[in-house]
N, C-alpha and C positions, 0 to 999 in steps of 0.2 A: 080072526075069522072074516071072510069076505062079506061086505055089505051088498047083498044081491039087489037091494032096492035103490042103490045109487044110480042116478041117471047115466053115469059113465060106464056102468056095468052092463047096460042093455046091449044085446047082440045087434048086429047090423047085417041085413041081407042085401047083397049086391045085385045088380040087374041080371047077372048070369046065374043067380041062385046060391052063390057061395056065401057062407055065413062067417062074419068076423065076430069073435066072442065078446068083444067090448069096444068102446069108442076111443081107445088110445092108439095113436098112430105114431110110430117112431119114424121120423123123417130121415132122409139120407144124410149121412155125415161122411166126410172124407176120412177113411181109416189109414190109408197108406200102409196097409199090412199085407199086401201081396208079396210074393217071393220075387227074387231077381228075374225069374222067368215068367212073372206075371200070373202065377198060379195062386189059388187060395192057400193061406198058411194055417197051421194049427192055432195060431193066435186068433184068427177070424172065427174058427170053430168055437173056441172058448168064449169069445166076446159075444157071439150071437146066442149061445146057450144061456149066457147070463141074462140077456134081455128076455129070452123066452121064459126063463124062470121068474123074471121080475114082473110078469103080468101084462105086458103090452099085447094088445090084440093083433095088430098088424105091424110088422117090422120091415122096413125097406133098407136094403143094403146101400153102401156108398157106391158111387158110380162105377159100374163095370163097363169097360171099353170093348168095342166090337172089332178093333183093328190094332194090331201090335205096332203099326207105324204111326199111330195117332193116339198119343197118351196125354192125359190131363196132368199127370204127375208120375214120378218114378215108381211109386208103390201101388199103382193100379193093378187090379185083376183084369185079365183080358180073356174073352171067349171068341175064338174063331172056329173051334172044332171041339171034339170030345177028348182031347189029350189029357185034360185034367179032371175027367169025369169022377174019378174016385174021391178026390178032395172036395170037389163041388158037392158030391153026394153027402160027404161027412158034414160039410157046412150046412146043407139044407136039413139034414136030419137033426142037427143040434138046434138050429133056429126055428124048427117047427114043433118043438116039445110043448106039451101042455095045450095043444090045440091052437098054437100061435100060427098065424099066417106069416110067411117069409117071402117077400117079393124082391126080385132082383131089379135094381135100377140100371137100365141100359142107356149108354151115352156115347157120343162122339164129340170131342172137344172143338172140332173145326179149327179156327185160327187161335183158340185159347189153349194152345199147346206150347209150353215154354221153349225159349231158344235152346236150352240145354237138351231138349228132347226132339225138337222138330226144326230142321233147317228151312224147310219150305212147307208149312202147314197148308191144308186145304180149307176153302170157304166157298160160299156161294159166289162171291165176287172178290177180286183182288184188292180189297180195302183193308188197310191195317187198323188195329185198335187205336183209339184216340186217347189223348191225355196221358197221365202218368203210366197207365198200364202198357202203353205202346213200347216203352223201352225194354220190356221183359219178353216180348213176342216178336218173331220174325214176320215180315209181310207175307200174307198168304198168296197162293195161286188159286185161281177160280177153278172149281170142279168142272170137268167135262160132263156131258150128258151120260156117257158110258160110266163114268166114275160115280155119278149120282145113283144110277141103277144098281151098281155093285154094292153101294152102302145100304141101300134099301134091303137087299137080300141078306146082307150081313146082320142087320137088326133082326130080321125074322129068324135067321139061323141061330143067333145067340139066344133068342127066346125059346127056341125048340130045345137047345141044350140045357137051358135052365129048367125047363119042364121035365126033361129026362132025368135030371139030377135030383128032382124032388122039391124044387122051389114051387110055391103054391100060386105064383103070379109074377108078373113083371110090371115095372113102371117105366114109361118112356120119358127121358129127361128132355123136356122142351123149354127149359127156362134158363135164366142166369147167363145168357150170352153164349151158350154152347152151340153146336152146329145147327140143330133144328131151330133153336131160337134165332140164329143168324139168318136162316132162310125166311123166317116169319117177319123179320125186321126190314122195312124199306130203306133204312139207313145202311144196313150191312148187306142187303141183297139188292143189287142194282142190275140184275140180269135182264135181258130182253128176249128171253125164250120162254118156254112153257113153265119154267121154274121161277120166274120173277115178274115184276111189274104189278099186276093186280093182286089183291089179297087172295083171290081164288088160286092164282098161280103160286104165290109165295107159301101158301099152306099145302100145296100139292105134295111136297116132300114129306111132311108130317103125316098126311092122310095115307100116302102110299106106304110109309113105314108101318102105320097102324094096320093097314090091310094085309101087309106081308106077314106081320106077326100073327094075325088071325089065321092066315093061310097055313102057316107052318106049325101051329099049336092046336091043341084040342078045343072043341067048341066051348067047353065049360072052364077053360083056363082064363083066370081074370087078367085083364089088361087095364092098367091105370096110366095116368099122365101127370107130370108136374109141368105146369104152364104159368108163364108170367101173366099177371093182371095187366102189366105194362112194363116197358123197358125203362121208363122215366128218363128218356134220352131224347133230345130234340131230333125229330125226324125218324124216331124209332117206332116200335110196335106199341099201339095205343090200347086203351081200355075198350074202346068201341070195336076195334079189330079182334081183341081177345074174346069178346062176347060172341062174335060171329064164329070164330074157331071153336069155341066151347059148344055152341049150338050144333055145329057140324059133327063134332066128336060124339056128342050125346045122341044125335040121330043115328050115328054109325054103331052105337052100342058100347061105348067106353064104359068101364065099370066103376071108376073112381077118379075124381079130379082133385088134385092138390094145387092150391093157388099160392103163388109166390110172386116175386117181382124183382126187377133190377138186373144188373149184370156187373162185370168187372169195372165198367166205367162209371156206374152209379149203383153201388151195392145196397139197394133197399132191403134185400133179404137178410141183411145183417143189422137192420134197425137204423140205417142212416137216414137222418132228416125226418123222423116221424114226429107228428104233431102231438100236442098235449092230450087231445081227446083219444087218440090212438093209444097213448101210453096208459091212460086210465083203464081202457078196456083190455090192455095188454097185447092182444093179437094185432098184427100189422095190417091184415087185408080183409077184415070183417065187412067193411063197407062195400068192397067190391063183391064179396060173397053174396051180399044181399041182392045185388044186381043179377048175379048168376041164378040165384034162387027163383027169380021172377020168370026166367026163360027156359030152364031145364029141370028135370026131376033127378038127374044123376047125383049120387052121393058126393058130398063136398068135404074136403079137408082144408083147413087153414093152418099154416105153420109159420111160426115166428112170433115170439113175444110172450107166449103163455107161461106163467109162473105160479099163480095161485090156484088152489082148488076151486075157489068161487068163480073165477073167470072161465076156467075150463068147463065147469058144470053149467054155468049160465049159458054159454055159447051153444051147448048141445041141448039143454033143457028148453031154451027159447027157439030151438029149431033154426038157428043161424047157420050151423054147420052140422055134419053128421059124425065127423071124427075130429079129435083134437090132435093137431100135429105138434110133436115135441122133438127137439133135437138135443141141444146143449144140456138141458137139465138131466136127460137120461145118460149123459156121459159122466155125471157126478152122482146121480141117484138111479142106478139101473133098475131098481125095483120100485120106482116112483108110483106106478099104478097100484101095486100091491099095498104100498103105504097108504094111499088114498082110500082104498077099499077097507083097510084095517083101521083107519082113523088115526094114523100116526104121522101123516105127512105134515111138515112145516114148510111154508112157502120159501123156496130157494131164492137167494139173492146172488146173482152172478156178478163177479167183480170185473171192472174194466181192465183190459190188458195194457198196462202202462209201466214203463221203466223209469220215466222221469227225464229221459234223453230225447229231445224233440226229434232229432234226425232218425232215431229208431222208432219212436212212437208214431211217426207218419205212416209207418207200415203196420198200423194196429190190426188190420184184418189178417195180415200174415201172422202176427204174433198170436192172435186168437186161434187161428187154425192149427198152428204148431202146438200150442198149449193143450188144446182139446185132443189132438191126435195122440199126444203123449198120455192123456187120461185113458183113451181107448186102448192104447198099447198096454197100459198097466192092467186093465181088466182082462185083456187078451192073454196076459201072462199070469193070470190067476191072482192078481193083487187088487186090493180095493182102490177106488179113485182117491185122489189126493187134492181136495179143493184148495188147500193152502199152498200148493206147489208154486214156487217162485217163477215169475215170468223170466227173470234173468237165468235161472237154472234151465228152464225150458229152452231158451235161446241158445245157451252154451251147449247143451246136449245136442241140439239140432246142428249147430255149426260143427261140432266135433264129429258128428255122424255123417253129415252131408256136405260139409264145407260151405263155401259162400253161396251155394245154390239155395240156401235158406232164404236169401233175399229175392229169389225169383217169385213172381206172382203165383199164388196157389189157389186151389179151388175154393170158391165161396159157397 
């Protein structure tokens, strides 16, 4: 029986009046379950029905791309028009069962499109990725002003199709080093036109994307954002700049802000280099959330690190955040919210992805993404998750299926 007095069971009303039934937020995870033609698959329908049955209030899809020529990975779903409206509608219907909100995360990878998929990816400026990730991605070409305007319209169009299919909202992916994040970063955006230079110019692309989505969707259609607190990269997007962007988005009427951080070059969103005080509180970005709380009233989500019921409950009960963002735990316990409400949840312990072979374990983030994608595929095929699934078997399966492309950098 559901515990209706639990702080996490309280409904949340968004600025546009939409009501989320509880405080659980399933953050985006890469599913790689699109068809070879980049349409939604039956496995996605089953996977999202499972989460809707599991009690989560708001479920966000893995990143859906807006351009077939710009993919983050081969299994991406892409929306350019309504050719896949029937399957999109099935996906939305399954994922909105039991009063669940299902939002589509819209994204463009920019330069973070692997060599195997993009010979010449686009970016704000022709600046390659740095460090180890550089070997997995081709050097980008700088977008023209015309190309930028085209992409803005594509974002709005994809949101309109999502709404027509029955998704209850969209989230703009502006974090983790993808295209919008690249525009925000002074390291990756070194343009000298109206799209670069000052923060006002660097955030212009994001604000135009937001305005275009509002233009092409109904007034009461929720629009949220996933935004870095910082890039954690020398010369990159800073906390101070993030707070300015957040204030602008709040003033413009954004409905929900999910806070994250980092990029391929410094993957803070995967728990890299977190300090001991953060580990004790579990969530990675609560300190930044406190700064956001001081300047805007917009509902906040923090994703990354939550494992125990106490940490989740405390963060909401103490008004640090409005929704608890969870990703990996929901790949292993799809009904985690229901378990908490029923008093049966036991804190999940996530194992590190290690093979014992240093040369392979250097790609720990890749191993982790592959392993979790296979858990999502199991659920999508009607099977239960397998927490004891061998990392070696996961790796072998991926190599057998995809060849050596498994070693290409994947979405974080």
